[in-house]
N, C-alpha and C positions, 0 to 999 in steps of 0.2 A: 650849868649842867655839863655832864661828861657822858651823856647817855649813849651816843653812837659807838664810841670805842668800847664801852662796857658790854655791848651786845655782840661784838665780833671777836673772833680769835685770830690773832696775828702771828703767823709762824715767824721764826727767827729770820731776820733780814727781809721779811715781807716778800719772800719769793715763794710762789705757789707751785706745788708739784701737780702732776696729773691726778694723783690720788686725792689731793686736797680739792682740786677742781671738781672731781667726781662726787665728792661728799657734799658739795655746795649747790646741788640742784641741776647739774648738767648731765644727768645720768642717761639721757636719751641720745647723747652724742657718742660716736665711736671713739676709740682710744686716741686716734690721731687728732680728732677734734678737740678733745680735752687737753691734749699736749699743746696744740696751737694756742688755745686760750691761755694756758699757763705761760707759754713763751711771750705772748702778747702782753700779759700782765707785767712780766719782768721787764720787757723792753719799754713799756709805758713808764714804769718807775724810773728807768735809766734815762729816758728822754726828758722827763720832767726835771730830773736832777741836772741834766746838761743845760736845760733852758732856765734854770733858777740861778739867781744871783743875789747880791746884797740888797737889791731894791725890789726883789720879788721875781715872779715868773714872767718871762716875755712871751709874745704870741707864738713865735716860731724860732727854729734854730737859725743861727747866723750864717748868712751867705750874702753875696754882693746884692742880689735882687731883694732879699729880705731887708737889708739895711736901707736900700734905696726907697722901698715902699713902707718903711717905718714898722715892719713886723717885729723888729728887735726892741720895741718899746713895751712898756707895761700898759696894756690896754685894760680898761676897767671891765668890759664885758668878757674878754678872754680870761683875765685873771680871776674874775668873779666866778665864772663857770668852773675854771680849773681848780679853784679853791675847794669845791665840793669833793672832787675825787682825790685831791692831794690830802685833804684832811681825813677823808675816809680811809686812806691807805694806812694811817697810823704811823707813818714814817716820820721820825722827829725832824729830819732834814727838810722834808717837804712841808711839814706843818710850820716850821720856822719861816720858810719861803712864803707861805700863805700870809702870815702876819706881816712880813716885810712888804709884800705887795699892797696889802690893805692900807698899811701906814703910808707908803709912798703916795698912793692915790689921795688919801684924805689930807695929807700935808700940802697937796696942790689943789684942794677943794676951792671952788670959786667963792667969792665974797657972798654970793647969794645962796650958797649951799650946794651947788651943782658939782658932781664928781666929773672930772674931765674924761674925754674920750680916751686919750693916752697921755703918758708922761715919758719923757726922755730924761731921766734924772741926771745922767752924766753931763747933759748939755743944758739942763734947766729949761727944756722946752715943754710947754703944756698946750695941748690941743683940745678944743671943744667942738670940732667938726664944723661944717658949713652952716647948717641950720639947726644945730643942737644935736645932742646924742642922749635922748631920754633914758635909754636902757643902761647907760653907763652907771647912773646913780642907782637904778633898780638893782642891777646885779651886784653892785658893791654892798648894798644893804642886805641882800640875800646871803652873800658870802659871809658878812659879819655875823649874821644870825646863825649860820651853819657852823662857823668857827667857834662861836660861843657855846653852842649846844654840843659839839662833837669832839673838840680838841681835848687832849688829856687834862686832867684836873691840875690846877695850879697855874695855867696860862693866864696872862693878863688880858682881860677883854674889856674892862671898863675904860681903857684908854681910847676906845672908839666912840664913846657915848656923845661927846660934844659934836663930832662929825655926823653921827647918826641923827641927832636932833636937827641939825642944819639941813641935812639931806632930805629928811622927811618934810621939813617946812618948804623946801624948794619944790618937791614933787606936789605938795598940796597946792602950791601956787600955779601949777600946770593943770590942775583939775577943774573940770566943769562943776560949778557949785550947785547945779540942779540935778546932774546925772552922776556925779562922783566918779567920772572916768577921765583919764588923762587925754589931753589934746596935744597934737604934735604936727610938725611940718612933714613934707615928703622926705623920704630918704634919711630919716633921722633916728634910725635904730640899727640893729644888726644887718638888716637888708637895706644897706645904704645906697643901693642903686635901683630900688623899687619905688613906684609912685604911690605908696600908701600914705595917707594923711588924714587929718581930722581925728576920729577915734579909731585906733589901730588895735587889732586883735592881740597880736604878740605882746605889745607893751602893756595893755590893760590886763592880760592874764598875769603878767609879772606884778603889776600894781596890786591886784587882788592878793597875790602871794605875799607881797610885802606887808599888806594890811593884815593878813592872817598871822604873820610873824610878829608884828609890832602892835597890833590891836588898837588902831584908832577907832573912833565911834562910827565912822561912815562905812565900815567894811560891808555891812549888809546891803546898804544902798548901792555900792559898787557891784556886788554880785547880782542883784535884781536887775539893774540897768544894763549890765553886761549882757545878760541873756536876752533882754528885749531888743537891744541895739544890734548885737552881732548875730542873733538868730531871730529875725523879725517874722518868722513864718508860723508862729503859734496861733492859737485860737483867740488869744486875748491881746488887744492893742495896749501899748504903753499908756500909763496914766498921764505922764508928763507930755504937755502939748508939743513942745519942741521935739521930743523923741518921736511922737506920732508923725510929724511932718518929715523928719529926717529919715524915717524908715519906710515911708509910704511907697516910694517907687521901687525900692529893693524888694519889698514884700510882694509886689505885683510882678516884677520883671526879672528878678535874678535868675540866672540859668541854673546854677547849682544851689539847691535848697535843702541839702542833707547835712551840711557842715556849717560851722560858723563862717561868716563873711570875714575877709581879711582886713577890711576897713570900711568905714562909713563916713561920708562927709556930705555937704550940700552939693558937691560936684558929682557924686555918685557913690559907687560901692565896689568892693573887690570880691568877685566870685570865682577867682582862679583856683581856689583850693589851697590855702596856706597850710601846708602839712605841719610845719613847726609850730605855728600859732595854735592850731587845733590840738596838737599833742600837749602843749603847755596848758591849754585851757582844761584838758581832762586831768592832767597831773595836779593842777591847782584846785580841783574840786568845784569848778564853776557850774557844770551841768549836774543834774541829779543822777542817782546811780543808774537808772534805766537808760537815760540819754547818754551817759558816759559809755556804757557798754555798746549802745547802738552806734555811736560815732566811731568808737574803736573798731567795731566790726566793719564799718564802711571803709575806713582806712585800710584794713586788711584786704577787703574785696577790691579796692582800687590798686592793690599791688604796690603800695608806696615803697616797699623794700626791694623792688625789682628795677634794675638788675642787682642793686645792692641797697642796704638800708642807710639812709632813706632819701628819696627825692623830696625836695622841700616845697615844690609846687606841683599840683596835679595837671593843670592846664596852662602851660607857659604862655606869656604874652609875646606877640610878634608885632612887627611894624604896622600891620593892618588894624591892630587894636587901638581904640581911642585912648587907652591909658599908656600907650608907648611913649617914652620920653627919649630925647636925644642923648641924655646923660647915661642911658642904659648901655650905650656903646663904649663907655669909658673903659679903656684898656681892652676893648673888643671882647669883653668876657660875659656880659649879661644877655647874650643871645638866647633863644629858646633852648631849654634843656641844659643850660649852663649857669654856673654861679648861683645867685639868688633866684634865678628865673627857671627853676626846675633841675638844678644840679643836685648831685648826691653829696651830702655832708656827713661824714662819719660821726662827728660829735653829736649831731641831731639824732643819728642812729642810737647813740647811747641813751638819750631821753626816751626813745621808742622802746628799747629793751626794758627800761625801768617801768614804763607804762604797762607793757604786756605782762611783766612779772607781777606788778601790783594788782592787775585785774585777774590774776590766777592762771594766766596762759604761760605757765612756766616752761613747758616743752618748747613752744614757739619762741619764747624769749631766749632760751638757751641756744636755739638754732641761729637766731639773729645775732647773738653775741659772738658766736663762732664766725659768722659772715663779716662782722665788724673786724674781727681779728684778721680775716683774709684781706680786707681792704687795707688795714694798717700795714700789712706785710708787703704790699705791692712795692716794687722797686727796691727790694732788699730792706724792708722795714723803713720806708720813707715817711710814713704817717702824713700822706698828702692832704692838702687842705680840702679839696673837693674833687669830684669825679663827674664826667659827663653823664647826664641823666638817661641817655639812650645807649651810648656805646660802652659806658663804664670806664672810659679812658681817664687816667690819673691826670689831674690838672691842679693849678694853683701852687701855693708855697709848700715846700716840704717841712717836716719837723714840727707839726702843729701841736702845741701844748694841750689845747682843749680836747683834741682827739684822744690823746693818751689819758687825760684825767677823766673824761666821761666814760672811757672803757673801764677804768678802775672803779668808778662809782657804780656803773651798771653791774659789774661783777659782784660787788658787795651787796647791792640791793636785790640780787637774785637769791641770796641765801635766805633760807626759810625763817631765820630769826632776825633778819635785818630790820633796822629802824628806818621807816620811810620818811622821816623828817628830812627836808622841810615840805614835802608834797602832801597837802591835806586831802587830795583826791584818792589816796591809796589806803 
């Protein structure tokens, strides 16, 4: 399929003027707001081209610290998310880099089908993280599906099929065969210094999305059990006996009962308010329409985009919390309101804009897109990795590819004629 490109108009050189921005749904913004969005779009394309190479897109721009921390590698989750915006841009150079990155990752696929956490092609180094990286395989599959659907006609996509089949088999092997949900270790996904384990919201929202794209027989079971496990506060108990036992204590004792739990295991549950996980669950169509609107309204009322879009945890963990782990002090960065523990991540803000636009909140979505442009502009367009959740201070690595790519994708998906593939919840 070539549907996404066919539904969008791409100006020459893919550079958007303020007038073009205005005609694409941002009419509520003053002229300077539209101009900033236009400039951010152009700078996003430029950053992605700077970070792209023969092996695909790397996580961030090269600097001494980035090299030391492996950010100049091809990360599956970063490259997978970036592939969405890079493909949607319609830019042939970026689309070629998407293909290169997907091929780099699948060429280093594990014998069991797992896609690696990251690859350093020039050094031949392949990393599968400490206790696994379940979302690396998930994001690779999502990116392949988006590339097949959205890239210009004539691209070669069947070259990924053997890797797709192996990756799906590996994920099926991580799935609970009674509940059809993925099981994982602590710190084994994008939030790799958070103590979420067992059944994890973020990973299973992506698992349902993968099933929606590749259509295995168990997708309906995944959706039903997802809602019973991660939102165990309804009137009806799960049918499955193990699920009843697993959810009993959370059902009675969870503090936050208005959003999905961040994880559930025999050791307990996460009620800290995982903003990214909940956004993904809504985008992926897991709650019904009324619940989707209710949960989105809760996130709005909780001011998840203050001081900027968005904070990824509503109630950060501190050292007095029973779920606090010593590894959360790694690099001294996962303190409350920082990093995965309540920091502001602009790329997650891109998913937020897409959700708001898909739910018909176009004016609010346009305002949030403008605020993302403000974040990316900090320190003379540094595209910082994350910001402090209270002070808004820029932190983390500069030159983040997924910030640029998600801004591009959010822009396109705000257009009235945009194709909301691959998100079935919109």
